[in-house]
MDTraj code that builds the backbone (N, CA, C; nanometers):
import mdtraj as md
import numpy as np

residues = "MET PRO ALA GLN PHE GLU CYS PHE GLN ASP GLY CYS ASN PHE MET VAL ARG ALA ASP SER ASP GLU GLU VAL VAL HIS LEU VAL GLN GLU HIS ALA GLN PHE VAL HIS ASP ILE SER LEU ASP SER ASP THR ILE GLU SER GLU ILE GLU GLN THR".split()
xyz = np.array([
    [0.9480, 0.2603, 0.1183],
    [0.9578, 0.2017, 0.2428],
    [0.9519, 0.0462, 0.2166],
    [1.0339, -0.0259, 0.2853],
    [1.0333, -0.1758, 0.2670],
    [0.9085, -0.2235, 0.3166],
    [0.8607, -0.3485, 0.2599],
    [0.7462, -0.3939, 0.2738],
    [0.7648, -0.5531, 0.2889],
    [0.6921, -0.6311, 0.3518],
    [0.6943, -0.7687, 0.3648],
    [0.5443, -0.8290, 0.3664],
    [0.5477, -0.9595, 0.3200],
    [0.4126, -1.0413, 0.3089],
    [0.4519, -1.1819, 0.3479],
    [0.3707, -1.2501, 0.4301],
    [0.3949, -1.3855, 0.4614],
    [0.2576, -1.4614, 0.4053],
    [0.2879, -1.5707, 0.3406],
    [0.1816, -1.6493, 0.2784],
    [0.0814, -1.7037, 0.3840],
    [-0.0385, -1.6838, 0.3614],
    [-0.1356, -1.7302, 0.4716],
    [-0.2061, -1.8675, 0.4580],
    [-0.1512, -1.9407, 0.3543],
    [-0.1872, -2.0799, 0.3325],
    [-0.1139, -2.1754, 0.4394],
    [-0.2065, -2.2657, 0.5003],
    [-0.1519, -2.3443, 0.5980],
    [-0.0217, -2.4386, 0.5448],
    [0.0777, -2.4291, 0.6195],
    [0.1941, -2.5178, 0.5902],
    [0.2928, -2.4480, 0.5007],
    [0.2530, -2.3246, 0.4454],
    [0.3368, -2.2565, 0.3459],
    [0.4318, -2.1617, 0.4403],
    [0.5601, -2.1620, 0.3987],
    [0.6537, -2.0773, 0.4798],
    [0.6981, -1.9627, 0.3849],
    [0.6314, -1.9376, 0.2760],
    [0.6848, -1.8232, 0.1847],
    [0.6647, -1.6835, 0.2535],
    [0.7744, -1.6113, 0.2400],
    [0.7661, -1.4711, 0.3006],
    [0.8563, -1.4009, 0.1974],
    [0.8176, -1.2726, 0.1534],
    [0.8877, -1.1934, 0.0754],
    [0.9041, -1.0572, 0.1373],
    [1.0185, -1.0024, 0.1182],
    [1.0439, -0.8536, 0.1574],
    [1.0878, -0.7918, 0.0227],
    [1.0478, -0.6613, 0.0148],
    [1.0969, -0.5881, -0.1109],
    [1.0798, -0.4359, -0.0778],
    [1.1364, -0.3572, -0.1688],
    [1.1496, -0.2191, -0.1434],
    [1.0123, -0.1400, -0.1650],
    [0.9216, -0.2137, -0.2326],
    [0.7925, -0.1300, -0.2643],
    [0.6793, -0.2331, -0.2476],
    [0.5621, -0.1803, -0.2206],
    [0.4392, -0.2576, -0.2220],
    [0.4113, -0.3245, -0.3583],
    [0.4467, -0.2464, -0.4718],
    [0.4154, -0.3003, -0.6045],
    [0.4946, -0.4116, -0.6251],
    [0.6187, -0.4278, -0.5823],
    [0.7065, -0.5516, -0.6035],
    [0.6714, -0.6663, -0.5215],
    [0.6242, -0.6344, -0.4088],
    [0.5611, -0.7448, -0.3161],
    [0.4429, -0.7999, -0.3836],
    [0.3485, -0.7080, -0.4272],
    [0.2276, -0.7687, -0.5020],
    [0.2530, -0.8529, -0.6082],
    [0.3454, -0.8139, -0.6888],
    [0.3941, -0.8824, -0.8166],
    [0.4519, -1.0317, -0.7711],
    [0.5428, -1.0276, -0.6701],
    [0.5945, -1.1532, -0.6368],
    [0.4939, -1.2535, -0.5652],
    [0.4031, -1.1966, -0.4811],
    [0.3083, -1.2674, -0.4157],
    [0.2010, -1.3311, -0.5236],
    [0.1711, -1.2459, -0.6135],
    [0.0758, -1.3047, -0.7319],
    [0.1422, -1.4215, -0.7972],
    [0.2603, -1.4144, -0.8336],
    [0.3378, -1.5162, -0.8932],
    [0.3416, -1.6414, -0.8022],
    [0.3810, -1.6272, -0.6684],
    [0.3696, -1.7276, -0.5831],
    [0.2451, -1.8026, -0.5661],
    [0.1394, -1.7211, -0.5570],
    [-0.0019, -1.7711, -0.5294],
    [-0.0287, -1.8619, -0.6640],
    [-0.0007, -1.8113, -0.7757],
    [-0.0402, -1.8828, -0.9035],
    [0.0322, -2.0086, -0.9212],
    [0.1643, -2.0037, -0.9073],
    [0.2441, -2.1151, -0.9374],
    [0.2571, -2.2317, -0.8317],
    [0.2496, -2.1924, -0.7031],
    [0.2555, -2.2794, -0.5975],
    [0.1209, -2.3321, -0.5470],
    [0.0183, -2.2384, -0.5329],
    [-0.1110, -2.2772, -0.4805],
    [-0.2238, -2.2764, -0.5878],
    [-0.1932, -2.2460, -0.7142],
    [-0.2766, -2.2489, -0.8130],
    [-0.4033, -2.1534, -0.7914],
    [-0.3762, -2.0424, -0.7372],
    [-0.4891, -1.9460, -0.7079],
    [-0.4470, -1.8130, -0.7539],
    [-0.5518, -1.7292, -0.7826],
    [-0.5298, -1.5975, -0.8256],
    [-0.5622, -1.4904, -0.7054],
    [-0.4841, -1.4125, -0.6684],
    [-0.5036, -1.3045, -0.5769],
    [-0.5015, -1.1652, -0.6459],
    [-0.6022, -1.0782, -0.6027],
    [-0.6064, -0.9501, -0.6619],
    [-0.5191, -0.8529, -0.5690],
    [-0.4733, -0.7508, -0.6361],
    [-0.3745, -0.6673, -0.5507],
    [-0.4253, -0.6038, -0.4349],
    [-0.5481, -0.5844, -0.4260],
    [-0.6192, -0.5244, -0.2974],
    [-0.6068, -0.6199, -0.1827],
    [-0.6339, -0.7513, -0.2083],
    [-0.6166, -0.8520, -0.1070],
    [-0.4798, -0.8548, -0.0501],
    [-0.3809, -0.8534, -0.1431],
    [-0.2347, -0.8689, -0.1025],
    [-0.2024, -0.7381, -0.0175],
    [-0.2423, -0.6294, -0.0853],
    [-0.1977, -0.4908, -0.0155],
    [-0.2480, -0.4798, 0.1230],
    [-0.3712, -0.5385, 0.1572],
    [-0.4331, -0.5463, 0.2807],
    [-0.3584, -0.6255, 0.3793],
    [-0.2678, -0.7214, 0.3444],
    [-0.1882, -0.7991, 0.4192],
    [-0.0389, -0.7646, 0.4239],
    [0.0040, -0.6622, 0.3540],
    [0.1456, -0.6196, 0.3456],
    [0.1760, -0.5511, 0.4865],
    [0.2960, -0.5862, 0.5390],
    [0.3433, -0.5130, 0.6535],
    [0.4549, -0.4282, 0.6051],
    [0.4572, -0.3031, 0.6698],
    [0.5716, -0.2129, 0.6353],
    [0.6757, -0.2375, 0.7399],
    [0.7993, -0.2508, 0.6963],
    [0.9048, -0.2836, 0.7837],
    [1.0100, -0.1839, 0.7976],
])
top = md.Topology()
chain = top.add_chain()
for i, resn in enumerate(residues, 1):
    res = top.add_residue(resn, chain, resSeq=i)
    for name in ("N", "CA", "C"):
        top.add_atom(name, md.element.get_by_symbol(name[0]), res)
traj = md.Trajectory(xyz[None], top)
């Protein structure tokens, strides 16, 4: 089932949609590390994923 995630950092417009939660988690972790210099665990990300 398609899933999406929107970055929760103020002023960030990053949003990702993918076919699986696993793909969303991977892309969000890369975004968080390279853009915001933070590390997010998969549980945190999965709790914010919306099914579309």
